[in-house]
C-alpha positions as CSV (number, residue, x, y, z in Angstrom):
1,M,-56.8,-13.1,3.2
2,F,-54.5,-10.2,4.3
3,G,-56.3,-7.4,6.3
4,L,-56.0,-4.1,4.6
5,F,-54.2,-1.5,6.7
6,R,-53.6,2.1,5.8
7,T,-52.8,5.4,7.4
8,R,-55.0,8.5,7.1
9,V,-52.4,10.0,4.7
10,A,-52.7,7.0,2.4
11,D,-56.5,6.9,2.7
12,N,-56.6,10.5,1.5
13,L,-54.3,9.7,-1.4
14,L,-56.5,6.8,-2.4
15,G,-59.7,8.7,-2.1
16,E,-61.2,6.8,0.8
17,D,-63.7,8.6,3.0
18,F,-64.2,8.5,6.7
19,E,-67.0,5.9,6.6
20,T,-64.8,3.5,4.6
21,R,-61.9,3.9,7.0
22,E,-64.2,3.1,10.0
23,K,-65.1,-0.3,8.4
24,R,-61.6,-1.8,8.8
25,R,-61.7,-5.3,10.3
26,H,-59.3,-4.6,13.2
27,R,-59.2,-1.6,15.5
28,R,-56.0,0.6,15.1
29,H,-53.9,2.0,17.9
30,K,-51.8,5.1,17.5
31,V,-48.3,4.4,18.7
32,R,-44.7,5.5,18.2
33,L,-42.5,2.4,18.2
34,A,-39.0,2.0,17.0
35,A,-38.5,-1.2,14.9
36,S,-36.4,-2.7,12.3
37,L,-37.6,-3.7,8.8
38,H,-36.1,-6.5,6.8
39,P,-37.2,-6.5,3.1
40,I,-37.2,-9.9,1.5
41,D,-35.7,-10.0,-2.0
42,V,-35.3,-13.7,-2.6
43,Y,-35.6,-17.0,-0.7
44,Q,-33.3,-20.0,-0.9
45,D,-34.2,-23.7,-0.2
46,V,-32.3,-25.5,2.6
47,V,-32.6,-28.8,4.5
48,I,-32.5,-28.8,8.3
49,N,-30.5,-31.8,9.5
50,D,-30.9,-31.2,13.3
51,A,-32.2,-28.6,15.6
52,S,-32.7,-27.5,19.2
53,R,-34.6,-24.6,20.5
54,S,-31.5,-22.4,20.3
55,G,-29.8,-23.6,17.2
56,L,-29.8,-25.7,14.1
57,M,-27.7,-27.3,11.5
58,G,-28.6,-26.8,7.8
59,E,-27.4,-28.0,4.4
60,S,-27.7,-26.2,1.1
61,D,-26.0,-25.6,-2.2
62,I,-25.8,-21.9,-1.4
63,E,-22.7,-20.4,0.2
64,V,-23.0,-18.9,3.6
65,E,-20.4,-17.0,5.7
66,V,-19.6,-17.1,9.4
67,G,-21.2,-14.1,11.1
68,Q,-24.0,-13.8,8.5
69,T,-27.6,-13.2,9.6
70,L,-30.2,-15.6,8.2
71,F,-34.0,-15.7,8.5
72,V,-35.3,-19.3,8.5
73,S,-38.9,-20.5,8.0
74,L,-40.2,-24.1,8.1
75,D,-43.7,-23.2,7.1
76,E,-43.3,-19.8,5.3
77,L,-45.6,-18.3,7.9
78,T,-43.3,-17.9,10.9
79,F,-39.6,-16.9,10.9
80,V,-36.7,-17.1,13.3
81,S,-33.4,-15.2,12.9
82,G,-29.9,-16.4,13.7
83,T,-26.2,-16.0,13.1
84,V,-24.0,-18.4,11.2
85,R,-21.4,-19.8,13.6
86,W,-19.6,-22.3,11.4
87,T,-19.6,-23.8,7.9
88,K,-18.3,-27.1,6.5
89,G,-18.9,-27.8,2.9
90,R,-22.6,-27.6,2.3
91,Q,-23.4,-27.6,6.0
92,F,-23.7,-24.7,8.4
93,G,-24.5,-24.1,12.0
94,L,-26.9,-21.3,13.1
95,D,-27.3,-19.8,16.6
96,L,-30.9,-18.6,16.9
97,D,-32.0,-15.2,18.2
98,D,-35.5,-16.6,18.7
99,P,-36.4,-20.0,20.3
100,L,-37.5,-22.5,17.7
101,N,-40.9,-23.8,18.5
102,L,-41.1,-27.2,16.8
103,P,-42.9,-30.4,18.1
104,G,-40.4,-32.8,19.6
105,L,-37.9,-30.1,20.7
106,A,-37.4,-30.3,24.5
107,P,-36.7,-27.2,26.5
108,E,-34.2,-29.1,28.7
109,T,-30.5,-28.7,28.5
110,D,-28.2,-31.6,27.6
111,H,-25.4,-31.6,30.2
112,G,-23.8,-34.7,28.8
113,S,-21.8,-37.5,30.5
114,E,-18.4,-37.0,29.0
115,I,-15.6,-34.9,30.4
116,G,-15.3,-31.6,28.6
117,H,-18.9,-31.7,27.3
118,K,-20.4,-28.2,27.0
119,P,-24.0,-28.0,28.1
120,R,-26.4,-27.2,25.3
121,A,-30.1,-27.5,24.5
122,D,-31.3,-31.0,23.5
123,R,-31.0,-31.6,19.7
124,V,-33.2,-33.6,17.5
125,K,-32.2,-35.3,14.2
126,L,-34.4,-34.0,11.3
127,D,-34.7,-34.0,7.6
128,L,-36.9,-31.0,7.0
129,P,-37.1,-28.7,4.0
130,A,-37.0,-25.0,4.9
131,R,-36.6,-21.6,3.3
132,V,-33.9,-19.1,4.2
133,H,-33.6,-15.4,3.5
134,F,-30.2,-13.8,3.6
135,E,-30.2,-10.4,5.4
136,Q,-29.1,-7.8,2.8
137,S,-30.7,-4.5,3.7
138,T,-32.1,-3.8,7.2
139,R,-33.5,-0.3,7.9
140,P,-34.8,1.4,11.1
141,V,-38.4,2.4,11.0
142,T,-41.0,4.1,13.2
143,I,-44.4,2.4,13.6
144,R,-47.2,4.9,13.8
145,D,-50.3,2.7,14.3
146,L,-51.0,-1.0,14.9
147,S,-53.8,-3.4,14.6
148,R,-54.0,-7.2,15.2
149,H,-52.9,-8.0,11.7
150,G,-51.2,-4.9,10.4
151,M,-49.3,-1.7,10.9
152,A,-48.4,1.6,9.3
153,M,-44.9,3.0,9.6
154,E,-42.4,5.7,8.5
155,A,-39.9,3.7,6.4
156,G,-38.4,6.0,3.8
157,E,-38.4,5.4,0.0
158,G,-37.5,2.5,-2.2
159,L,-40.0,-0.2,-0.9
160,L,-42.5,-1.7,-3.3
161,K,-46.2,-2.5,-3.0
162,G,-46.5,-6.3,-2.7
163,Q,-43.0,-6.8,-1.3
164,Q,-42.6,-9.3,1.5
165,V,-41.0,-8.0,4.7
166,L,-40.1,-9.1,8.2
167,V,-40.6,-6.6,11.1
168,R,-38.8,-6.8,14.5
169,I,-40.4,-4.7,17.3
170,R,-38.1,-4.6,20.3
171,D,-37.1,-8.2,21.1
172,R,-40.4,-9.7,20.1
173,P,-40.7,-12.5,17.5
174,L,-40.4,-11.5,13.9
175,I,-43.7,-10.5,12.2
176,P,-43.9,-11.5,8.5
177,G,-46.0,-9.3,6.3
178,R,-46.6,-7.8,2.9
179,I,-46.6,-4.1,1.9
180,Q,-50.2,-3.1,0.9
181,W,-49.5,0.5,0.1
182,N,-46.7,3.1,0.1
183,G,-46.5,6.8,-0.4
184,G,-44.7,9.8,1.1
185,G,-42.1,7.7,2.9
186,R,-44.8,5.7,4.7
187,I,-45.9,2.1,4.1
188,G,-48.8,-0.1,5.3
189,I,-48.2,-3.7,6.1
190,S,-50.6,-6.5,6.5
191,S,-49.8,-9.9,8.1
192,N,-51.4,-13.3,8.7
193,A,-49.4,-13.5,12.0
194,E,-51.1,-11.8,14.9
195,V,-49.4,-8.7,16.3
196,P,-48.9,-9.0,20.1
197,L,-50.8,-5.8,20.8
198,L,-51.1,-6.1,24.6
199,Q,-47.4,-6.7,25.0
200,L,-46.5,-3.8,22.8
201,L,-49.0,-1.3,24.0
202,Y,-48.7,-1.9,27.8
203,S,-45.0,-2.8,28.1
204,D,-42.1,-0.4,28.6
205,D,-39.5,-3.1,27.7
């Protein structure tokens, strides 16, 4: 169950008192972090034919373009982003921004034995269903507070309660979430994924 996460402004709008606010499941930390927000409008189904920790080959009836950004999930809980490098018919190749953590994927590099072979991460043949979101509207946001499973941010207008989103803070892995409330240009997001609080609060990177 998603953890409810609201700012003081939203609490006042919803009529919550101080005692109710203090009963939240996870402690909040006041911050000011730049991030990017990727609203999810629609998913598409694809099949992953092979993958390494740094790339994958997929197949789908949908048309993709070289240079396009895709967000891929094998479990609908975690996401990686990548850039389309080539297309051929229904197939496409994706260079990943985030390492793909999948059982059986070795971290070693395949240096090959043939002349002219370019080193690349070991690839594994697969036949896995996945879901892909096509990046359409990314917006810069400012995160104002964080907890282990949520955040509140200044994000502007036009986002809807219940909408699914992906959040990128610095170069950390994508955080999937759902908008729990919005108002006055701010939104509150809850997530089943754990937010890396220690890395974000005590790192200057």
